C-alpha positions as CSV (number, residue, x, y, z in Angstrom):
1,M,-23.4,-23.0,15.2
2,D,-24.6,-19.5,14.2
3,L,-22.6,-17.7,16.9
4,L,-24.2,-14.3,16.3
5,A,-27.7,-15.7,16.6
6,H,-26.8,-17.6,19.8
7,L,-25.2,-14.5,21.3
8,E,-28.3,-12.4,20.4
9,A,-30.4,-15.0,22.3
10,Y,-27.9,-14.8,25.3
11,V,-27.9,-10.9,25.4
12,A,-31.7,-10.6,25.0
13,T,-32.3,-13.1,27.8
14,A,-29.9,-11.3,30.1
15,D,-31.6,-8.0,29.3
16,E,-35.2,-9.2,29.7
17,A,-34.5,-11.7,32.6
18,G,-36.8,-14.2,31.0
19,F,-37.0,-16.6,28.0
20,S,-40.5,-15.5,26.9
21,R,-39.8,-11.8,26.8
22,A,-36.4,-12.4,25.1
23,A,-38.1,-14.6,22.4
24,D,-40.7,-12.0,21.8
25,R,-38.0,-9.3,21.4
26,L,-36.1,-11.4,18.8
27,G,-39.3,-12.6,17.1
28,I,-38.6,-16.3,17.5
29,A,-40.3,-19.2,19.4
30,Q,-39.3,-19.7,23.0
31,P,-38.2,-23.3,22.5
32,L,-35.8,-22.2,19.8
33,L,-34.4,-19.5,22.0
34,S,-33.9,-22.0,24.9
35,R,-32.1,-24.4,22.5
36,R,-29.8,-21.6,21.4
37,I,-28.9,-20.7,25.0
38,K,-28.3,-24.4,25.8
39,T,-26.1,-24.8,22.8
40,L,-24.1,-21.7,23.6
41,E,-23.6,-22.9,27.2
42,E,-22.2,-26.2,26.0
43,H,-19.9,-24.3,23.6
44,L,-18.6,-22.0,26.3
45,G,-18.3,-24.7,28.9
46,G,-20.6,-23.4,31.6
47,A,-24.1,-22.2,32.6
48,L,-25.0,-18.7,31.7
49,F,-28.3,-18.6,33.6
50,D,-29.5,-20.0,36.9
51,R,-32.9,-21.7,36.1
52,S,-33.6,-23.0,39.6
53,R,-35.7,-20.0,40.5
54,R,-39.0,-18.7,39.1
55,R,-37.2,-15.7,37.7
56,I,-34.0,-16.7,36.0
57,A,-30.8,-15.0,37.0
58,T,-27.5,-14.6,35.2
59,T,-24.7,-16.7,36.6
60,E,-21.2,-15.3,37.4
61,L,-20.0,-16.7,34.1
62,G,-22.9,-15.1,32.3
63,V,-22.1,-11.7,33.9
64,L,-18.4,-12.1,33.1
65,L,-19.0,-12.9,29.4
66,L,-21.9,-10.5,28.8
67,P,-19.7,-7.4,27.9
68,Y,-17.8,-9.4,25.3
69,A,-20.9,-10.8,23.8
70,R,-22.3,-7.2,23.4
71,D,-19.0,-6.1,21.8
72,V,-19.2,-8.9,19.2
73,L,-22.7,-8.0,18.3
74,D,-21.9,-4.3,18.1
75,R,-18.9,-5.0,15.8
76,A,-21.1,-7.2,13.6
77,Q,-23.7,-4.5,13.4
78,R,-21.1,-1.9,12.3
79,L,-19.8,-4.4,9.8
80,R,-23.2,-4.7,8.3
81,Q,-23.6,-1.0,8.2
82,V,-20.3,-0.5,6.4
83,A,-21.2,-3.2,4.0
84,R,-24.5,-1.6,3.2
85,S,-22.9,1.8,2.8
86,A,-20.3,0.3,0.4
87,G,-23.0,-1.5,-1.5
88,R,-24.8,1.7,-2.2
89,S,-21.6,3.2,-3.7
90,R,-19.1,1.8,-6.1
91,V,-16.2,-0.1,-4.6
92,R,-12.8,-0.3,-6.4
93,A,-9.5,-1.9,-5.4
94,V,-6.5,0.1,-6.5
95,G,-3.0,-1.5,-6.9
96,V,-0.2,0.8,-5.8
97,P,3.5,0.5,-5.1
98,A,4.7,-0.1,-1.6
99,D,6.7,3.1,-1.4
100,C,3.8,5.5,-2.0
101,A,3.5,8.6,0.1
102,P,0.5,8.2,2.5
103,A,-0.6,11.8,1.9
104,G,-1.0,11.2,-1.9
105,L,-3.0,8.1,-1.2
106,A,-5.2,10.0,1.3
107,R,-6.0,12.6,-1.4
108,A,-7.1,9.8,-3.8
109,L,-9.3,8.3,-1.1
110,R,-10.9,11.6,-0.3
111,A,-11.5,12.3,-4.0
112,G,-13.1,8.9,-4.4
113,T,-15.5,9.6,-1.6
114,E,-16.4,12.9,-3.2
115,H,-17.2,11.1,-6.4
116,G,-19.2,8.3,-4.7
117,I,-16.5,5.6,-5.1
118,T,-15.0,3.7,-2.2
119,L,-11.4,3.0,-3.0
120,G,-9.3,0.3,-1.3
121,M,-5.5,0.7,-1.7
122,R,-3.5,-2.5,-2.1
123,E,0.3,-2.4,-2.0
124,L,1.5,-4.9,-4.6
125,P,4.6,-5.5,-6.7
126,P,4.5,-4.4,-10.4
127,S,3.7,-7.9,-11.8
128,E,0.8,-8.4,-9.4
129,R,-0.7,-5.1,-10.2
130,E,-0.7,-6.0,-13.9
131,S,-2.2,-9.4,-13.3
132,G,-4.8,-7.9,-10.9
133,L,-6.0,-5.7,-13.7
134,A,-6.1,-8.6,-16.1
135,E,-8.1,-10.9,-13.9
136,G,-10.4,-8.2,-12.5
137,S,-9.4,-8.2,-8.8
138,L,-8.2,-4.6,-9.2
139,G,-10.3,-1.7,-10.6
140,Y,-7.3,0.6,-11.1
141,A,-3.6,0.3,-10.8
142,L,-0.3,2.2,-11.2
143,V,1.5,0.2,-13.9
144,R,5.2,0.4,-14.6
145,T,6.1,1.1,-18.2
146,A,9.1,2.5,-20.1
147,P,9.7,6.2,-19.3
148,E,9.7,7.2,-22.9
149,Q,6.2,5.7,-23.3
150,A,4.7,6.6,-19.9
151,A,2.1,9.2,-19.0
152,Y,4.0,10.0,-15.8
153,L,7.6,10.1,-14.8
154,A,9.1,9.5,-11.4
155,P,12.8,10.5,-11.3
156,L,14.9,7.8,-9.6
157,G,18.1,8.6,-7.7
158,L,20.6,7.2,-5.2
159,A,19.8,7.5,-1.5
160,S,22.7,7.3,0.9
161,A,23.5,8.1,4.5
162,P,22.9,11.7,5.5
163,E,26.0,13.9,5.2
164,P,27.1,15.5,8.5
165,D,27.8,18.9,7.0
166,A,24.6,18.9,4.8
167,T,22.2,21.7,5.4
168,G,18.4,21.7,5.4
169,S,17.0,18.3,4.5
170,G,20.3,16.7,3.5
171,L,19.2,16.4,-0.1
172,T,21.1,17.7,-3.2
173,R,19.7,18.2,-6.7
174,R,23.0,17.6,-8.6
175,A,22.5,14.6,-10.9
176,V,24.7,11.6,-10.4
177,H,26.2,9.5,-13.3
178,L,26.9,5.8,-12.8
179,E,30.5,6.4,-13.9
180,E,31.0,8.3,-10.7
181,L,30.5,5.1,-8.7
182,R,33.2,3.0,-10.4
183,P,36.6,2.6,-8.6
184,R,39.0,5.5,-9.1
185,R,42.2,4.8,-11.0
186,G,45.4,5.6,-9.4
187,R,44.1,5.0,-5.9
188,A,45.2,2.2,-3.6
189,V,42.8,-0.7,-3.6
190,E,40.5,-0.5,-0.7
191,R,40.2,-3.5,1.5
192,T,36.5,-3.2,1.8
193,D,34.2,-3.7,-1.1
194,P,32.3,-0.7,-2.5
195,P,28.7,-0.4,-1.3
196,P,26.2,-2.3,-3.3
197,L,23.3,-0.6,-5.3
198,L,20.1,-2.0,-3.9
199,L,16.9,-2.3,-5.9
200,L,13.5,-2.1,-4.2
201,T,10.8,-4.6,-5.3
202,E,9.2,-1.8,-7.3
203,D,12.3,-1.6,-9.6
204,Q,12.7,-5.3,-10.0
205,V,11.0,-5.2,-13.4
206,P,12.7,-7.2,-16.2
207,Y,13.0,-4.3,-18.7
208,F,14.3,-2.0,-16.1
209,E,16.8,-4.5,-14.6
210,D,18.1,-5.1,-18.1
211,R,18.5,-1.4,-18.8
212,L,20.3,-0.9,-15.5
213,A,22.6,-3.8,-16.0
214,R,23.6,-2.6,-19.4
215,A,24.1,1.0,-18.1
216,A,26.2,-0.3,-15.2
217,A,28.4,-2.4,-17.6
218,R,28.9,0.7,-19.8
219,S,29.9,2.7,-16.8
220,G,32.5,0.1,-15.7
221,L,30.8,-0.9,-12.5
222,P,31.9,-4.3,-11.1
223,E,29.6,-7.2,-11.9
224,G,27.2,-7.9,-9.0
225,R,27.3,-4.4,-7.7
226,V,23.5,-4.0,-8.3
227,R,21.5,-6.3,-6.1
228,P,17.9,-6.8,-5.0
229,A,17.2,-5.0,-1.8
230,G,15.0,-7.5,0.0
231,P,12.7,-6.0,2.7
232,A,12.5,-2.2,2.4
233,A,13.1,-1.7,6.1
234,T,16.4,-3.6,5.9
235,A,17.5,-1.8,2.8
236,L,16.9,1.6,4.5
237,A,18.8,0.5,7.6
238,E,21.8,-0.5,5.4
239,T,21.6,2.7,3.5
240,L,21.3,5.0,6.5
241,A,24.2,3.1,8.1
242,G,26.4,3.9,5.1
243,R,26.7,0.3,4.0
244,A,24.7,0.6,0.7
245,L,23.2,2.9,-1.9
246,L,19.5,2.6,-2.5
247,L,17.8,3.3,-5.8
248,C,14.6,5.1,-5.0
249,T,12.5,8.3,-5.5
250,E,13.2,11.6,-3.8
251,P,10.0,11.5,-1.7
252,F,10.9,8.1,-0.4
253,A,14.4,9.3,0.5
254,R,13.1,12.5,2.1
255,Q,10.5,10.6,4.1
256,H,13.3,8.5,5.8
257,G,15.9,11.3,6.1
258,A,18.4,9.9,3.5
259,H,20.7,12.0,1.3
260,W,19.5,11.8,-2.4
261,R,20.8,12.6,-5.8
262,P,18.8,12.1,-9.1
263,L,20.2,9.8,-11.8
264,A,21.3,11.8,-14.9
265,D,20.1,9.0,-17.3
266,R,16.4,9.6,-17.8
267,A,16.1,6.1,-19.4
268,L,16.6,4.8,-15.8
269,H,13.8,6.8,-14.3
270,R,10.4,5.2,-13.5
271,G,7.6,5.4,-16.0
272,Y,4.0,5.0,-14.9
273,D,0.5,4.7,-16.4
274,V,-2.7,4.7,-14.4
275,S,-4.7,1.9,-15.9
276,A,-8.2,0.5,-15.4
277,A,-9.4,-3.1,-15.5
278,L,-10.9,-4.4,-18.7
279,G,-14.7,-4.4,-18.4
280,R,-17.5,-5.7,-20.6
281,N,-17.4,-2.6,-22.8
282,G,-13.6,-2.5,-23.1
283,T,-11.1,-0.6,-20.9
284,E,-12.7,1.9,-18.6
285,D,-11.3,5.5,-18.7
286,V,-9.3,6.5,-15.6
287,P,-10.8,9.6,-14.0
288,E,-8.3,12.5,-13.8
289,W,-9.2,13.1,-10.1
290,L,-7.7,9.7,-9.4
291,A,-4.8,9.6,-11.8
292,G,-3.2,12.8,-10.5
293,P,-3.1,11.9,-6.8
294,L,-2.0,8.4,-7.5
295,A,0.9,9.6,-9.6
296,S,1.9,12.2,-7.1
297,A,1.9,9.5,-4.4
298,V,5.0,7.9,-6.1
299,G,6.6,11.2,-6.8
300,A,5.7,11.2,-10.5
301,V,4.8,14.2,-12.7
302,P,2.9,14.3,-16.0
303,R,4.9,13.7,-19.1
304,R,4.0,14.9,-22.6
305,R,3.7,12.0,-24.9
306,R,4.4,14.1,-28.0
307,G,6.7,17.1,-28.3
308,P,10.3,18.1,-28.2
309,E,13.1,15.7,-27.3
310,P,14.5,15.8,-23.7
311,G,16.4,19.0,-23.2
312,A,14.5,21.0,-25.9
313,A,12.3,24.0,-25.2
314,G,8.8,23.0,-24.0
315,E,9.9,19.8,-22.2
316,D,8.2,19.1,-19.0
317,V,10.3,21.3,-16.6
318,P,9.9,19.4,-13.3
319,A,10.9,16.1,-14.8
320,R,13.8,17.7,-16.6
321,L,15.1,19.4,-13.5
322,A,14.8,16.3,-11.4
323,A,16.6,14.3,-14.0
324,R,19.5,16.7,-14.6
325,G,19.8,18.3,-11.2
């Protein structure tokens, strides 16, 4: 049954109080309209109109259901209008990490509207963003890559429970070394295990997990100290309760009121490229008006692909300060 067509017949008949006028309004034959009303009554399990009189009247059931039928038709009309509007402009799905700042994504959406492109943000893990670009289900995506090869850098750090005596936002810029997290020599062995280091889904990338595992081993951290975080909400609850340390970006920590310190090792920071799907004429260029807001949504800043080594004059200052504290 074409529910919308049958609801249109129902609403038109109720408005016109007659089958003939309703059929004329819809531009269909009266027998077809009558069949639609009959089919809809069977579908809803009751009579919508009283046909015992010369002028048909709406039954109690018909009066009760009429506002809902109008609402369905109104929503369908709005759906068609949005679809037509989107059809007149370009529509692109954009793959983004789950921990993006909403304000950054909003800037990208507004910029898309200004350039005649309707953007749809899709929160996806890194592997699905890459596969979405390859198969064409995504138009653009923030893609994880090694920080030394990336166009944008997002400093990573350790979030922990807010410190009671901290001032301001509870954040500190002094960089943390993984060596600081290993058990101290000369101290009595604590009965409780040290808090685990939790990795969000965004950082569960093979090359990154391998780097982090090797860095943890060099720093003397116990095996198994680094663990997948699972759901972000649970990881944040564990972190804010003082039962875990969460590897994340500063905007993500600040958004949830956690204490945050950047990692000193820049090789463990996030690297991002904003990539486009492969089209018929090769890979499409990513517009700068989109790349900038998307990168800022994950707390990333532009990185110079060529130039001095980290620490030398001319290095990207925001990234260097975030990395070294």
